[in-house]
C-alpha positions as MATLAB code, in Angstrom:
seq = 'MKNIFKIISILLLIPLVFSSCRDEQYDDNWKSADPSFTLYNTTLTSNVLYPTMDKNPFRLTWDNSLGGTTYNVVFSTTSDFATKIAFGTSNTNSYSTTIGALNTALLQAGYSPYGLKKVYFRVESGTKVSNAVSFDVTPYPATVPVITNPTAGKSYVLNKNLPEDNALTMLWSDYNAYGVDVTYTIELAKTTATEFVTLGTVKNLRTLDITNKIFNDAVLKLGLVPDVEASVDMRVTATTKSVGGTINKVSQVVTVKVTPYVAFKNLFLVGDATAAGWSTNNNNQAIFRDASNLNKFYFTGKFGTSMFKLLEILGDNTWQPQWGVKGGAVANSDGGDPDPFTVSSAGYYSFEVDILAKTYSITPYSGAMTTYTSIDIAGSLNGWSGSTVLTQSSFDPHQWYIKDLVVSSNGEAKFRANGNWDVNWGAGSEFSGQGTQGGANIPLNAGTYDVYFNDIDGRYVFVKK';
ca = [
      91.814  -74.896  -78.420;
      89.654  -73.207  -75.759;
      88.313  -76.601  -74.677;
      91.830  -77.943  -74.217;
      92.649  -75.068  -71.831;
      89.426  -75.712  -69.872;
      90.291  -79.389  -69.437;
      93.837  -78.591  -68.294;
      92.497  -76.050  -65.738;
      90.040  -78.563  -64.243;
      92.758  -81.212  -63.947;
      94.983  -78.753  -62.093;
      92.200  -77.828  -59.597;
      91.345  -81.427  -58.625;
      94.523  -82.031  -56.520;
      93.943  -78.736  -54.716;
      90.413  -79.750  -53.748;
      91.563  -83.117  -52.400;
      94.411  -81.492  -50.561;
      92.017  -79.018  -48.923;
      89.691  -81.831  -47.799;
      92.546  -83.789  -46.311;
      93.811  -80.749  -44.377;
      90.332  -80.004  -43.001;
      89.839  -83.611  -41.896;
      93.238  -83.649  -40.240;
      92.452  -80.450  -38.398;
      89.169  -81.867  -37.039;
      90.957  -84.959  -35.728;
      93.557  -82.798  -34.063;
      90.874  -80.777  -32.240;
      88.809  -83.703  -30.981;
      90.422  -87.050  -31.434;
      88.307  -90.142  -31.053;
      88.253  -91.302  -27.405;
      90.561  -94.172  -26.533;
      87.998  -95.690  -24.178;
      84.443  -94.958  -23.039;
      83.381  -93.014  -19.930;
      79.786  -93.924  -19.216;
      77.241  -91.221  -18.495;
      76.340  -90.513  -14.891;
      73.316  -88.937  -13.263;
      72.644  -87.264   -9.927;
      69.498  -87.843   -7.889;
      69.256  -84.043   -7.926;
      71.291  -81.508   -9.851;
      70.769  -79.157   -6.899;
      73.077  -80.354   -4.122;
      72.144  -80.112   -0.438;
      74.092  -80.706    2.785;
      71.807  -83.658    3.517;
      73.318  -85.347    0.439;
      76.834  -84.895    1.795;
      77.486  -88.628    2.368;
      75.633  -89.836   -0.712;
      77.841  -91.622   -3.299;
      79.039  -90.094   -6.553;
      80.423  -92.680   -9.025;
      81.993  -92.629  -12.481;
      82.628  -95.802  -14.534;
      84.347  -96.539  -17.852;
      85.350  -99.563  -19.899;
      88.639 -101.211  -19.063;
      89.883 -101.634  -22.606;
      93.331 -100.344  -21.673;
      93.934 -103.109  -19.145;
      95.708 -102.582  -15.837;
      96.757  -98.949  -15.634;
      96.224  -95.798  -13.583;
      93.313  -93.593  -14.529;
      93.088  -89.901  -13.650;
      89.625  -88.361  -13.302;
      89.532  -84.678  -14.213;
      86.843  -82.064  -14.713;
      86.572  -78.662  -16.337;
      84.219  -75.736  -16.658;
      84.455  -75.924  -20.467;
      84.013  -78.728  -22.983;
      87.516  -78.271  -24.464;
      89.168  -78.885  -21.075;
      91.396  -75.866  -21.662;
      91.692  -75.716  -17.883;
      91.249  -79.030  -16.130;
      91.102  -79.823  -12.434;
      92.243  -83.110  -10.906;
      89.410  -84.918   -9.146;
      90.741  -88.386   -8.281;
      92.671  -91.472   -9.406;
      91.785  -95.151   -9.772;
      93.470  -98.419  -10.774;
      90.167  -99.966  -11.852;
      87.458  -98.925  -14.286;
      85.507  -96.852  -11.725;
      85.966  -94.040   -9.230;
      83.704  -93.533   -6.210;
      83.499  -90.608   -3.815;
      80.750  -88.584   -2.110;
      78.489  -85.721   -3.085;
      80.243  -83.730   -0.349;
      83.609  -84.238   -2.051;
      82.111  -83.289   -5.416;
      80.577  -80.161   -3.872;
      83.881  -79.137   -2.279;
      85.821  -79.675   -5.517;
      83.353  -77.544   -7.468;
      83.541  -74.708   -4.940;
      87.340  -74.815   -4.973;
      87.213  -74.580   -8.767;
      85.225  -71.348   -8.539;
      81.660  -72.565   -8.826;
      79.273  -70.311   -6.865;
      77.013  -71.630   -4.103;
      73.443  -71.837   -5.404;
      74.631  -71.000   -8.922;
      73.602  -73.429  -11.719;
      76.527  -74.281  -14.006;
      77.615  -77.135  -16.281;
      80.570  -79.332  -15.360;
      82.512  -81.640  -17.747;
      84.236  -84.877  -16.625;
      86.646  -87.167  -18.448;
      89.210  -89.844  -17.611;
      92.854  -89.837  -18.710;
      95.553  -92.499  -18.742;
      98.842  -91.276  -20.107;
      98.086  -90.054  -23.638;
      94.790  -91.940  -23.724;
      91.661  -89.857  -23.110;
      88.019  -90.879  -22.665;
      85.013  -89.083  -24.011;
      83.558  -86.282  -21.849;
      80.300  -86.432  -19.938;
      78.585  -83.327  -18.607;
      75.727  -82.287  -16.352;
      74.345  -79.142  -14.724;
      75.012  -78.781  -11.015;
      74.224  -76.311   -8.231;
      76.590  -76.580   -5.231;
      75.850  -75.495   -1.664;
      78.126  -73.411    0.614;
      80.579  -75.547    2.559;
      83.222  -73.228    3.998;
      82.770  -70.516    6.640;
      83.485  -66.783    6.483;
      86.974  -65.727    7.583;
      87.354  -62.567    9.670;
      90.165  -60.374    8.320;
      89.630  -57.388   10.644;
      89.998  -57.136   13.568;
      93.022  -59.314   14.157;
      93.378  -61.398   17.294;
      94.594  -59.557   20.372;
      93.754  -56.056   19.176;
      92.607  -53.624   21.902;
      89.766  -51.116   21.727;
      89.191  -48.322   24.240;
      85.685  -47.055   23.491;
      85.172  -43.289   23.464;
      82.122  -42.016   25.354;
      82.641  -38.498   23.980;
      82.231  -39.688   20.379;
      79.440  -42.281   20.601;
      78.497  -42.112   16.905;
      82.075  -42.290   15.618;
      83.342  -45.547   14.191;
      85.183  -47.740   16.689;
      85.777  -50.682   14.354;
      85.212  -51.611   10.732;
      84.740  -55.361   10.720;
      85.800  -57.169    7.534;
      85.588  -60.787    6.430;
      86.098  -62.896    3.314;
      83.698  -65.414    1.795;
      82.752  -66.841   -1.611;
      83.177  -64.430   -4.505;
      79.519  -64.871   -5.404;
      76.340  -66.549   -4.235;
      73.364  -67.527   -6.341;
      71.038  -66.266   -3.572;
      71.078  -63.483   -0.998;
      73.335  -64.058    1.979;
      72.760  -62.383    5.349;
      75.768  -61.897    7.605;
      75.198  -61.583   11.364;
      78.034  -60.167   13.466;
      78.060  -61.204   17.118;
      80.248  -61.147   20.200;
      80.435  -62.876   23.576;
      82.625  -62.893   26.626;
      85.665  -64.997   25.841;
      84.880  -68.731   26.279;
      81.184  -67.940   26.984;
      78.356  -69.259   24.845;
      75.923  -66.335   25.044;
      76.396  -64.044   22.039;
      74.790  -60.648   21.415;
      74.303  -59.134   17.963;
      76.344  -56.145   16.799;
      74.596  -55.870   13.443;
      73.552  -57.581   10.212;
      74.259  -56.857    6.537;
      73.026  -58.427    3.299;
      75.431  -59.395    0.493;
      78.210  -57.264    2.028;
      81.415  -58.271    3.796;
      81.910  -55.225    5.997;
      80.187  -53.625    9.003;
      80.943  -50.286   10.659;
      80.534  -50.487   14.441;
      80.220  -47.242   16.394;
      81.480  -46.643   19.910;
      77.895  -46.665   21.205;
      76.868  -49.896   19.465;
      80.060  -51.642   20.586;
      79.711  -50.281   24.120;
      76.039  -51.225   24.490;
      76.790  -54.758   23.325;
      79.646  -55.441   25.731;
      77.713  -53.937   28.636;
      74.868  -56.348   27.846;
      77.419  -59.117   28.268;
      78.223  -57.834   31.753;
      81.583  -56.187   31.083;
      82.521  -53.593   33.695;
      82.991  -49.977   32.539;
      86.603  -48.749   32.452;
      87.920  -52.303   32.863;
      89.550  -54.099   29.910;
      88.127  -57.533   29.123;
      88.345  -60.081   26.310;
      85.475  -60.767   23.926;
      85.070  -63.246   21.064;
      83.731  -61.964   17.736;
      82.219  -64.100   14.972;
      80.335  -63.848   11.658;
      77.485  -66.142   10.590;
      76.528  -66.425    6.904;
      72.872  -67.404    6.487;
      71.436  -68.523    3.147;
      67.995  -69.817    2.254;
      66.940  -71.909   -0.728;
      64.503  -74.666   -1.613;
      66.814  -77.011    0.282;
      66.361  -75.067    3.527;
      68.456  -72.663    5.586;
      72.231  -73.031    5.891;
      74.226  -71.227    8.595;
      78.015  -71.129    8.245;
      79.727  -69.749   11.364;
      83.248  -68.311   11.286;
      85.958  -69.051   13.785;
      86.000  -66.497   16.624;
      88.542  -63.698   16.818;
      89.384  -62.610   20.366;
      89.942  -58.896   21.042;
      90.169  -56.721   24.147;
      87.622  -54.008   24.877;
      87.425  -51.277   27.502;
      83.826  -50.004   27.696;
      82.666  -46.725   29.159;
      79.854  -45.988   31.589;
      76.529  -45.983   29.725;
      73.767  -46.491   32.224;
      70.169  -47.189   31.499;
      67.750  -45.423   33.818;
      64.279  -46.865   34.333;
      61.211  -45.005   35.603;
      57.836  -46.235   36.840;
      54.664  -45.467   34.890;
      51.123  -46.836   35.267;
      48.049  -46.671   37.470;
      49.905  -48.539   40.230;
      52.463  -45.714   40.489;
      52.551  -42.090   41.615;
      52.817  -40.792   38.034;
      49.798  -42.652   36.655;
      50.007  -43.282   32.929;
      51.847  -40.028   32.230;
      55.388  -40.168   30.844;
      56.307  -36.825   32.427;
      54.684  -36.542   35.853;
      57.622  -36.699   38.242;
      57.942  -40.424   37.551;
      59.796  -42.382   40.203;
      63.170  -43.844   39.188;
      63.999  -47.386   40.230;
      67.462  -48.183   41.562;
      70.242  -49.721   39.461;
      72.593  -52.292   40.972;
      76.084  -50.902   41.548;
      77.888  -53.832   39.909;
      75.267  -55.355   37.585;
      74.105  -52.561   35.287;
      71.206  -54.671   34.006;
      69.606  -55.266   37.400;
      67.240  -52.835   39.144;
      65.385  -52.693   42.459;
      62.485  -50.800   43.974;
      60.992  -51.317   47.405;
      58.028  -49.051   47.979;
      54.348  -48.391   47.606;
      52.300  -49.654   44.654;
      48.626  -49.066   44.005;
      46.330  -51.327   42.042;
      47.054  -52.689   39.483;
      49.476  -52.211   36.556;
      52.783  -50.557   35.702;
      55.555  -50.504   33.133;
      59.097  -49.108   32.975;
      60.248  -46.241   30.747;
      63.795  -45.347   29.712;
      63.035  -41.783   28.579;
      60.696  -39.411   30.389;
      58.480  -37.043   28.447;
      58.558  -39.092   25.254;
      54.976  -39.744   24.202;
      56.072  -42.539   21.878;
      56.789  -44.556   25.040;
      59.931  -45.943   23.454;
      61.795  -47.805   24.761;
      59.498  -49.345   27.360;
      59.758  -52.524   29.436;
      57.166  -55.009   30.605;
      56.371  -58.710   30.212;
      55.898  -61.067   27.254;
      55.162  -64.722   27.827;
      56.182  -64.482   31.464;
      59.618  -63.001   30.704;
      60.831  -59.420   30.868;
      60.740  -57.796   27.429;
      61.165  -54.383   25.872;
      59.282  -52.763   23.012;
      61.406  -54.322   20.274;
      58.903  -56.197   18.131;
      55.828  -54.711   19.808;
      54.875  -53.259   23.162;
      55.068  -55.662   26.118;
      52.294  -56.324   28.644;
      52.428  -54.510   32.009;
      53.657  -55.829   35.329;
      50.771  -56.261   37.791;
      50.090  -56.209   41.531;
      46.910  -57.731   42.899;
      46.301  -55.140   45.598;
      47.748  -51.871   46.870;
      50.596  -52.054   49.377;
      54.358  -52.138   49.782;
      56.286  -54.490   47.515;
      59.860  -55.356   46.632;
      60.282  -55.347   42.854;
      63.435  -56.710   41.192;
      64.081  -56.847   37.442;
      67.036  -58.015   35.344;
      66.700  -56.737   31.776;
      69.488  -58.996   30.492;
      68.420  -62.225   32.200;
      64.773  -61.246   31.410;
      63.652  -62.116   34.942;
      61.666  -60.248   37.585;
      59.959  -60.723   40.930;
      57.302  -58.796   42.877;
      56.935  -59.789   46.532;
      55.035  -58.115   49.400;
      57.317  -56.141   51.722;
      56.744  -56.355   55.474;
      60.077  -55.150   56.845;
      60.758  -52.208   59.119;
      60.109  -48.686   57.818;
      60.927  -45.434   59.603;
      59.336  -42.188   58.504;
      61.795  -39.276   58.613;
      61.099  -35.581   58.812;
      63.707  -34.707   56.154;
      66.471  -36.140   54.045;
      69.397  -34.080   52.775;
      72.593  -34.693   50.852;
      75.752  -33.365   52.453;
      79.194  -33.373   50.924;
      81.871  -31.453   49.080;
      79.192  -29.922   46.857;
      77.864  -27.840   49.787;
      80.639  -27.846   52.393;
      79.137  -30.931   54.112;
      76.181  -28.890   55.294;
      72.523  -29.896   55.281;
      71.508  -27.151   52.867;
      70.673  -29.504   49.969;
      67.305  -30.931   51.010;
      65.405  -33.565   49.043;
      61.656  -33.519   48.365;
      59.496  -36.194   49.935;
      57.067  -38.049   47.662;
      53.413  -37.335   48.428;
      52.544  -40.860   47.224;
      55.135  -42.759   49.271;
      56.807  -40.968   52.208;
      59.900  -43.193   51.941;
      60.848  -41.955   48.460;
      62.881  -38.740   48.148;
      64.194  -36.765   45.179;
      65.902  -33.587   44.079;
      65.898  -32.304   40.500;
      68.677  -30.495   38.617;
      71.292  -30.874   41.338;
      74.504  -29.214   40.147;
      77.767  -30.880   41.163;
      80.384  -28.345   40.085;
      83.416  -30.580   40.660;
      84.284  -34.151   41.544;
      83.871  -34.919   45.225;
      81.990  -37.027   47.788;
      78.686  -36.971   49.670;
      76.286  -38.878   51.942;
      72.563  -38.857   52.648;
      71.377  -37.783   56.109;
      68.085  -38.010   57.997;
      66.470  -35.248   60.083;
      69.248  -32.711   59.476;
      72.001  -34.439   61.492;
      74.519  -37.261   61.337;
      72.780  -39.666   63.720;
      71.283  -41.512   60.747;
      73.249  -41.332   57.513;
      73.747  -43.541   54.481;
      76.797  -44.022   52.292;
      78.460  -46.483   49.901;
      81.599  -46.523   47.776;
      79.855  -46.662   44.403;
      79.167  -43.640   42.212;
      75.921  -43.025   40.279;
      73.976  -45.818   41.998;
      74.256  -48.141   44.947;
      72.868  -49.138   48.335;
      73.885  -46.933   51.250;
      74.275  -48.312   54.724;
      74.293  -46.612   58.106;
      77.652  -44.863   58.529;
      78.855  -46.297   55.220;
      81.587  -44.958   52.929;
      81.320  -41.595   51.221;
      79.569  -41.719   47.847;
      81.882  -40.616   44.982;
      80.478  -37.713   42.937;
      81.334  -36.761   39.366;
      80.861  -33.216   38.158;
      77.581  -32.687   36.305;
      73.869  -31.979   36.703;
      71.678  -34.736   38.130;
      68.208  -35.768   39.187;
      68.786  -37.670   42.438;
      66.493  -40.330   43.956;
      66.826  -41.892   47.420;
      64.866  -44.637   49.205;
      65.047  -44.554   53.013;
      63.626  -48.118   53.323;
      66.678  -49.866   51.872;
      69.176  -46.992   51.461;
      69.293  -47.268   47.662;
      70.131  -44.217   45.571;
      70.581  -43.281   41.917;
      72.053  -40.168   40.289;
      70.498  -39.652   36.843;
      72.838  -37.459   34.819;
      71.155  -34.887   32.597;
];
């Protein structure tokens, strides 16, 4: 009796086992049905793509067992094609495009530049689907950064009273991720000009804070005039390096308006060819800044033999910043101290230097020179009297100076020779300029100054303290 029950139980289980097998087989077919036609495997000459491959062909082929029909080429980041991206269409059994088009499609699908990732391709025609082929691929960056702040036309009035405060936070968009470090360089130029200066660089960030001072120094280097609004173009360059080389992707420019403030550089002579010798704080002679070009300076006077440099800050034993010559061009101490300027023999010379154009000249001077008994400055600061007398240089009798001159309120002044108005110099530019006989009154701003005057060419400079 027990055996009969065992036999009946086994017979009842057999249909269940077959049913289970059939369901499992059906489920497998539903997940991955046999392909209706064959997509042949493809290979790349390199799985790491480079811009130099941009025009190289990329081709997929399959059998034409379906006959004349339209085929859609798609790809996906996953083997199940849960999310598929259209790549191209064909009416034959092949599809050809370029590596550049493949690279662009991958980037648009979210692949990261320089990031290795597998891609899956297949071909579809209605309900018919080919097998999938896959390969690893590393795309290269193809699009440029996009500046999101500032917006075009925005105006910035830079604040000289808050030089370290933020004037602008620059923002830009780019790929969500890179497979290597990316350095962003932020630059600006006069609108429509081609000479850009650098505002700053960041690595793997998409933001840069720009202070009033940094912004102001940059636009003055471009030649913008203080207190005058002008247009500048801003751009961002993304630089990446890999085994394939360096790629620079430059954004479109955004044009903004900027009003800079006065931020003069003052330059002083130092060296054995000058009165101060090699001391950074020995009553060093200032050279004279151009009234309209803040990067150009002049000095006509006596030089000894044989070398000199230019300092920006007196009394700083680090000698930074300093100016001289590298490879025949004017250079400062960025990247190492420059070589000195030289004169072959003692005498009077005219020295001109442009620290933006990186040019200079030293030529012997043989023009007229008159030696005066005294030089004074007369103006609203002293009731237009001759009570404010300058000191004559013991090294060069044509150079005059006065230290710690207090100008208590805005006004005007002129330089005079020999305590009277027979010989006087004036010009309409404040802080620095070239006075002429009987010229305009020199505008004065309230403050404390070291003042330098050259009676050979009438040049003057007020160094605010």
